[in-house]
Backbone as a ProteinNet text record, in pm:
[ID]
protein_1_A
[PRIMARY]
MKLRTALFALGMFGHVAATAQDTLHVQLHGMVVNATTGEPVYEALVEWYDAGGHRQAITQSNSEGHYAMFIATTGAIELRVQENGYAPFVESDIVFEPGESAREHDLQLVPKE
[TERTIARY]
77.4	0.9	102	182.4	265.1	336.3	359.2	469.2	336	291.9	118.2	116.1	105.8	118.3	212.5	345.7	463.7	440.4	475.8	432.1	338.2	207.8	88.1	166.8	234	310	373.2	449.8	582.1	517.7	410.5	306	305.2	233.3	200	285.2	395.9	497.6	551.1	582.7	650.7	498.5	395	280.7	315.2	300.5	342.8	447.5	574.9	685	696.9	618.8	654	569.1	419.1	334.1	435.1	526.3	556.7	648.1	719.4	801.6	756.6	564	529.3	480.5	494.5	478.8	620.5	535.9	655.1	633.4	751.5	724.8	793.2	754.8	784.1	706	886.3	829.6	844.5	679.2	615.9	686.4	739.9	697.7	723.5	656.6	716.6	615.7	529.6	503.3	383.4	314.1	134.7	207	124.6	155.6	20.1	0.3	-74.1	-14	-141.2	-121.2	-96.7	-123.7	-154.4	0.8	44	86.3	268.8	265.7	330.7	383.9	284.7	337.9	263.2	357.5	274.9	189.5	86.8	-31.9	-17.6	-2.5	9.3	-167.5	-95.4	-226.3	-349.3	-295.2	-357.7	-370.2	-482.8	-455.3	-529.7	-334.6	-303.8	-372	-412.7	-468.2	-429.9	-363.2	-351.4	-467.4	-529.7	-610.3	-584.6	-644.5	-519.9	-608.7	-591	-671.8	-818.8	-879.4	-1039.9	-1054.2	-992.8	-1071.6	-1072.3	-953	-1014.3	-900	-939.4	-841.8	-640.7	-571	-438.9	-361.8	-394.4	-298.2	-340.8	-315.8	-368.1	-226.8	-210.5	-83.5	-149.8	-34.4	-86.2	-24.3	34.8	147	158.2	293.3	305.6	331.9	383.8	409.2	479.8	566.9	643.3	573.5	472.6	425	444.3	530.5	620.8	495.7	493.2	368.5	492.5	491.6	581.4	460.1	474.2	388	479.3	497	479.7	384.1	441.1	352.1	364.1	307.7	335.4	225.4	228.6	170.2	195.8	71.9	96.3	79.5	8.3	-72.2	-34.3	-151.4	-168.8	-177.7	-214.1	-246.8	-324.2	-389.3	-497.8	-430.3	-442.1	-372.5	-515.2	-597.3	-665.9	-633.4	-619.2	-629.7	-768.5	-719	-851.9	-792	-816.2	-795.1	-879.8	-895.6	-1023.8	-969.5	-1042.6	-1027.8	-961.6	-909.9	-874.2	-1006.4	-979.9	-1135.9	-1031.3	-1123.7	-1101.4	-988.8	-883.1	-732.2	-721.9	-765.6	-744.5	-675.4	-562.3	-456.5	-449.6	-471.5	-544.4	-457.1	-416.5	-332.9	-137.6	-118.6	13	84.7	172.5	253.9	371.8	400.7	595.6	625.7	787	836.4	895.4	935.7	1016.7	1183.4	1150.6	1265.6	1266.8	1213.3	1193.9	1115.4	1233.9	1223.5	1160.5	1215	1088.2	1065.6	1011.7	992.4	925.5	1010.1	920.4	798.9	691.8	562.8	507.1	529.8	445.1	322.1	225.5	97.8	36.1	-23.1	-73.1	-236.7	-203.8	-390.7	-436.7	-526.6	-623.5	-719.9	-726.3	-741.3	-946.9	-996.9	-1151.5	-1179.1	-1261.3	-1307.3	-1385.9
-93.1	4.1	143.2	144.1	266.6	296.4	141.5	167.4	219.8	171.5	211.8	361.5	422.2	582.3	623.5	604.5	649.6	684.9	574.1	573.7	670.8	638.7	766.2	871.8	927.5	1048.4	1069.5	996.2	1037.5	1118	1063.6	1070.7	1184.7	1196.8	1347.3	1440.2	1425.3	1541.1	1533.4	1409.8	1421.4	1477.6	1490.6	1515.7	1678.4	1732.7	1899.9	1923.6	1877	1930.3	1913.5	1849.8	1858.1	1955.5	1974	2125.5	2234.1	2239.1	2345.2	2419.3	2313.1	2379.6	2423.7	2365.4	2408.4	2592.3	2625.9	2739.1	2875.1	2950	3016.1	3152	3214.6	3297	3453.7	3558.7	3670.7	3780.6	3886.3	4028.6	4089.6	4141.3	4200.2	4366.8	4445.4	4531.4	4703.8	4820.8	4900.5	5066.5	5102.4	5250	5282.5	5338.9	5350.3	5495.7	5486.3	5661.2	5700.2	5837.8	5838	5792.8	5817.4	5729.3	5807.9	5986.3	6085.2	6178.5	6155.2	6290.1	6166.8	6060.3	6006.7	6030.9	6101.2	6138.3	6045.5	6015.8	5893.2	5944.9	5800.7	5766.9	5763	5850.2	5798.7	5754.7	5624.9	5599	5516.9	5457	5375.5	5248.2	5200.3	5090.7	4973.8	4856	4774	4654.7	4559.8	4458.6	4307.1	4222.2	4041.1	3956.8	3934.4	3817.6	3707.7	3561.7	3429.5	3412.9	3315	3234	3228.2	3173.8	3177.1	3300.3	3445.4	3516.5	3571.4	3501.1	3521.5	3634.2	3733.9	3857.7	3820.3	3774.1	3747.2	3823.9	3934.4	4088.3	4221	4287.2	4433.8	4522	4601.9	4764.8	4875	4982.2	5092.1	5150.8	5240	5323.6	5407.2	5445.7	5536.5	5650.1	5811.5	5926.9	5905.9	5854.4	5812.3	5781.9	5679.3	5580.5	5479.6	5417.8	5306.7	5203.1	5055.8	4927.5	4861.4	4756.5	4606.2	4570.1	4395.8	4346.5	4167.5	4094.8	3915.8	3835.5	3724.8	3725.7	3529.5	3416.7	3300.8	3221.1	3238.4	3178.1	3017.2	2985	2863.4	2913.3	2971.7	2988.6	3161.2	3193.5	3326.2	3454.9	3563.9	3649.9	3728	3810.9	3964.2	4044.7	4207.2	4311.2	4386.5	4453.1	4540.3	4721.2	4791.1	4919	5000.8	5104.7	5173.2	5303.1	5430.6	5547	5680	5729.7	5864.5	5928.9	5926.1	6021.6	5944	5840.5	5779.5	5617	5556.4	5440.8	5294.1	5280.6	5101.2	5055.2	5059	4910.4	4832.3	4651.6	4541.1	4436.4	4422	4364.9	4187.1	4115.1	3986.9	3859.5	3788.3	3696.7	3705.9	3774.4	3832.7	3642.5	3619	3493.1	3534.1	3405.9	3421.3	3293.4	3305.2	3253	3131.7	2971.9	2966.2	2976.6	3006.9	3075.1	3230.6	3253.3	3408.3	3476.6	3566.4	3604.5	3746.5	3794	3958.5	3979.1	4051.4	4168.4	4292.6	4414.2	4536.7	4529.4	4561.9	4628.8	4725.9	4851.7	4972.9	4954.3	5031.9	5060.7	5191	5243.4	5345.5	5308.5	5437.5	5481.4	5563.6	5571.1	5674.7	5777	5858.8	6062.2	5970.3	6036.8	5993.6	6183.4	6188.7	6300.9	6352.4
12.3	7.3	0.2	80.3	95.3	-50	-105.5	-207.9	-340.4	-354.6	-441.4	-411.9	-293.6	-293.7	-347	-262.6	-325.8	-479.8	-553.3	-670.7	-746.6	-711.4	-723	-706.6	-626.2	-524.5	-660	-732.8	-767.5	-949.9	-954.6	-1073.4	-1094.3	-993.2	-946.6	-989.3	-878.4	-921.7	-1079.2	-1109.5	-1236.3	-1381.1	-1382	-1408	-1413.4	-1220.7	-1232.4	-1311	-1272.2	-1320.5	-1482.6	-1536.1	-1712	-1767.5	-1671	-1693.1	-1696.1	-1561.7	-1534	-1639.4	-1705.1	-1758.4	-1930.6	-1946.9	-2060.6	-2084.4	-1915	-1903.6	-1906.6	-1978	-1981.6	-1890.2	-1866.9	-1750.7	-1837.8	-1862.3	-1924	-1891.3	-1835.1	-1800.8	-1929.3	-1961.7	-2006.3	-2054.2	-2032.9	-2026.9	-2146.9	-2113.1	-2217.7	-2209.1	-2295.9	-2284.4	-2373.5	-2266.2	-2330.6	-2372	-2502.3	-2610.5	-2566.6	-2679.7	-2761.4	-2846.3	-2986.1	-3076.6	-3210.4	-3127.6	-3196.7	-3216.9	-3087	-3038.2	-3006	-2946.3	-2937	-2784.7	-2714	-2574.2	-2469.8	-2292.3	-2286.1	-2172.2	-2169.8	-2097.2	-1977.7	-1896.2	-1756.9	-1697.6	-1620.6	-1533.2	-1630.4	-1684.3	-1806.8	-1733.3	-1769.2	-1672.5	-1810.9	-1786.9	-1870.8	-1779	-1867.9	-1813.6	-1909.1	-1849.1	-1928.8	-1864.4	-2044.7	-2020.6	-2136.7	-2014.1	-2103.6	-2233.9	-2280.5	-2397.2	-2344.8	-2284.7	-2222.9	-2150.4	-2192.6	-2115.7	-1943.4	-1924.9	-1766.9	-1744.4	-1667.7	-1616.7	-1525.3	-1588	-1498.6	-1435.6	-1533.8	-1403.1	-1421.9	-1322.5	-1410.9	-1316.3	-1458.8	-1362.1	-1454.1	-1402	-1441.7	-1458.8	-1578	-1648.3	-1546.3	-1510.7	-1424.2	-1507.1	-1370.3	-1451.7	-1599.4	-1649.7	-1727.2	-1834.9	-1816.7	-1938.2	-1929.6	-1842.5	-1859.8	-1743.3	-1787.9	-1776.7	-1749.7	-1650.2	-1634.2	-1607.3	-1630.8	-1571.4	-1592.7	-1503.5	-1539.3	-1580.5	-1699.8	-1757.3	-1725.1	-1731.9	-1661.5	-1775.9	-1883.6	-1957.8	-2074.5	-2124.5	-2158.7	-2344.6	-2339.3	-2531.8	-2517.4	-2572.6	-2664.4	-2608.1	-2505.3	-2432	-2528.2	-2458	-2487.4	-2393.6	-2427.9	-2356.6	-2378.5	-2237.6	-2278.5	-2242.7	-2268.8	-2197.5	-2185.8	-2029.4	-2080	-2008.9	-2033.3	-1982	-2049.7	-1951.7	-1993.5	-2074.1	-2206.4	-2355.5	-2428	-2410.1	-2496.8	-2521.4	-2650.4	-2748.5	-2639.8	-2645.5	-2567.5	-2627.6	-2597.9	-2668.8	-2621.2	-2757.9	-2724	-2809.2	-2770.1	-2843.1	-2830.6	-2955.1	-2920.2	-3021.9	-2921.3	-3035.6	-2985.3	-2863.6	-2842.4	-2827.2	-2884.2	-2845	-2811.5	-2718.1	-2695.6	-2709.6	-2785.8	-2825.7	-2682.9	-2669.1	-2596.5	-2567.5	-2443.1	-2403.1	-2367.2	-2438	-2407.9	-2259	-2193.6	-2085.4	-2034.6	-2169.9	-2184.8	-2316.8	-2301.2	-2431.4	-2417.1	-2486.1	-2462.2	-2590.2	-2557.7	-2643.3	-2549.2	-2677	-2622.8	-2672.1	-2631.2	-2664.4	-2718.6	-2817.3	-2855.1	-2846.3	-2756.5	-2788.1	-2819.3	-2881.3	-3028.8	-2917.4	-2947.7	-2832.8	-2898.6	-2848.2	-2864.4	-2905.5	-3032.1	-3047.1	-3014.2
[MASK]
+++++++++++++++++++++++++++++++++++++++++++++++++++++++++++++++++++++++++++++++++++++++++++++++++++++++++++++++++

């Protein structure tokens, strides 16, 4: 009985380890800027959604327009950005390469008219 339990536990650990290796951990960072003027947009809400449409992380651009977040993903992601005075921004199907640890990714918001 003890041997069976130990083998089961070992099998479960092996599955978890294999799954963890398939997950990419990436630092996504960049600037949120006004698409018309190129000026930084500060305090913009930047959200990361997984392929299932579930929000995984949220951050805000700083006073210089910079944002950063760590992403743990096994597939494509979607970024959404909201800020007063700008049209909602959505970028889908962002995919990371195996071994990629960081990516600079600027986001351009279109001002509302």
